[in-house]
N, C-alpha and C positions, 0 to 999 in steps of 0.2 A: 679660222677668219672673220676680224671685222665684219661687220652688220652695216650696212650704208642706210643712214638715216638722211631724209629729206625734207627738211624745214621748210613746208611751202606756204606762200601768200599764191591768193588766187585771183583774185580781181584784176584785170591786168597784165598777170604775170603767166598764167596756164589758163587763162580764160577771157573772155570779157564781152562787149557790145557790139552788134552787127556794124555800125558804123567802123568801128577801130579793125574792123579784119581786113584783110588784103581782098582788091574784089577780084569775081573770077576766080573764089578758092571755093573745094568744095570742104563746108563746115559741116560741127559734129552741133547739134543742143549740149551745151553743159549745165546751163542752170535757167531757172523759172521763178518768174513772181509769183503773189500769193493767188492768181486766178490759175493758174498752171500752163500759163502761156509763155513761151520759148524767151526770155531773156539775155543769154549770154550765149557765147558758141566756142571752139576749140578748131582751132585749123586744126592741116595735118600734121604738122611738127609739131605743134603743142600735142597731140593724141600718142603721135611715136614717143615723143618725150615723155609723158605721162607714164604710158602703158611699160616703157623702159624700166621707171622708177620702182613700180607697182610690182611688175616682176623680178627685181631685184635686190630688191630693200625695202625700208619703210617710210611711208611717205604719211605727214604728218603735217595738216590745214593750219597756219596763224592766220590768223583773217581778224579784219575786222567788223566781219558779219559775227550778227545772232546766231546763236543754236540755232535760233528756228530758219531763220535765212541759209545756214550753212546745210540745215536739211532738204530745200532745194537745189544743191548741187548734186549733179549727175554721176559724182566718184565717189567710191564706193571705201571713204576712209575704216580701217580696222584698228586703229590704232589709239595715241593720244590727239587730243582734237584741242587748237588752240583758238577761242574766239575774243569776240569783244576784245579787239586791238590787244589781247594777251591778259585781259583781266580775269578770266575762265578758263580754266585746265579742266580739261576730262579724261581720264582714265581711259584705257581700252572699256572696262565695264561701264562705262558713263558716269562714274560716278567722282566727287570731285574727292582730289588726294586730301590726306587726313592733313599736311601740313598747308591747305587752302586755306583752310578753318583760322590757323596760326599764325600764316605769315601773310599773306594776302588779302584777307578781311580784314586785317585790324588797318590795311592800308587805304581801302578803299572805305572806311569807316571814318576817318580820319581826314579825307576828305571831302566828304559827303556836303558837307555844310558850303565849301567853295561854291561845287559843280552845282548846286541847288540857286548859288546867289547870282551863277552865269544862266544858267536855267532860266531865272525870270525875266532877267536884263535881256536876253536875245531872245524870249518869247514875247516882251512885249514890245520889238523892235522889229519883227518877223514881215507885220502885215504888209510896212511902208519899205522895207529893205528887200523884198523881192525873194527872199529862202522859206525853207521850211525846218524846222529843228523838233527834233526827236530824243527821249531819254531812252537809257536803256539800264534796265538792272537784272538781278539775279538773287536770288534769298533774300530779300530783300536791301540789297547792295546797290547803289545808283554806280554802272561801271562807268558809262562815258556820255557824252552828247554829239551826238552827230547833228550835223545840218548840211542843205543839199539846196541846190540850185538848177534851174534848166536853162543857163543861158551861155552855156559854154566856159563858164568859170569865173566869168568878171564880176561877179555877188560877190561871188565869195573869194574872191584877192581882195576885196576891197574889205570884205571884213579879217580878212587875215591881218590886214596892215595895220587896221584898226586894233584888232587885240594884240597885235608885236608891239606899235607904237605905245598903248598904255602897259603892255608890261604886264604877262603874267604869273599867278602865285609861285611861289618853289613847289609845289606838291603837284601842279598841273602843267601838261604838256600839248602842244599844238600839232595838227595834224592834218596838211592842207593838201591835197591834190586834185588839181581839174575841180568836176563837180564835187567832190567830197570834204568834207572840214571836218575834224572831231577836236572834241578837249578830252585828255584822258587823262587820268590818276600817274605820277613818275612812281614806280616801284612794282607798279602794275599794269606795264607793256610788254610788248612782244618778246622785248630782247630778255626781260624779264623772266617768261616764262619759258623761251629756250631752253636758256641757262638752267631752268629748274628741270625740265623735261629731260634734258641730256644727261643730267646728273643722277636721275632715276634709271637711263637706257642703260647707264657704264656700268651700275651695278651689275646688270646681268650681264655684263659681259663686254671686249673692246668695240667701240663704234667707228666711223668717221660718218663727221655731220656735213650735209650741203645746206646753204640758204638760199634758197630764190625768191627774189623778187625786185620790184619794180617802181618803187617810188625811193626817194630820199631818207622817208621815215621808219624804209626797211632796213634800209643798212644798219643801224643797233644790230638788231638778230643776226642779217647775215655775218655781222663782224666777228659774232659769238662762234660761228662754223668753223669749222676747217675749209671749207673751199665757200666760194658766194658765183652765183648765177645773175645776172640781168639778162631780160629778155631786150632786144635787137629795137630801137627808139622809144624805148621808155623813158620816164622821167631821170632816173639813174643814170642813162647813158646822156639825154640830152643834154640836162646840166651839168653835167661831171664831165663827161669824154670829148664833149665837142671840139676844142684845141688839138685833139689826138687823131682827125681827119687825114 
């Protein structure tokens, strides 16, 4: 029998902050902040679906979270792990695969100067523009830049529009969804990582893959999979399914 492999985006797909949860519904803690406080929750439907997947198949996180942030998610992932928007891939034993050094690291290294340039420019504008910017790295490789704001998305909408208007270098890609914006490296994104991991798993026997995500930027990795799933009222549904009401 083929194994079922679920490539699972986390935030706003299988867990979310309290304001995004249905009112008057029992919730389970799902992720914590650095202080150990509950930051995100799962609904009963999300818990049941996740438990079914964990019992019946292999669940692999595909997330923009860093590895440290993934550790604060209350889900026992025991297979491959894809973090940093796809730039970091860990084997079940926790090691980077050999091909990460030969295939992914050079892509990140080639784009580093471009990300550094955006880091400098966006950092200079952050105090007056009302956003916060962070940089994320692994093994001296700059993986992506993340930008956050606390005004419901208006600040990041303006920033995303400005970046798109000016145009990004061909080596970089933009992720924007609500209060999260990231500048990523093409060739080291979620769909690249899913394709590589699926190839590894197929070496062990036949698999059936399911991609689950909520945002438009998840669509490329979901399209790599045999089947795709999007939550109700997600960005994918609201912006692509709205005419089919």
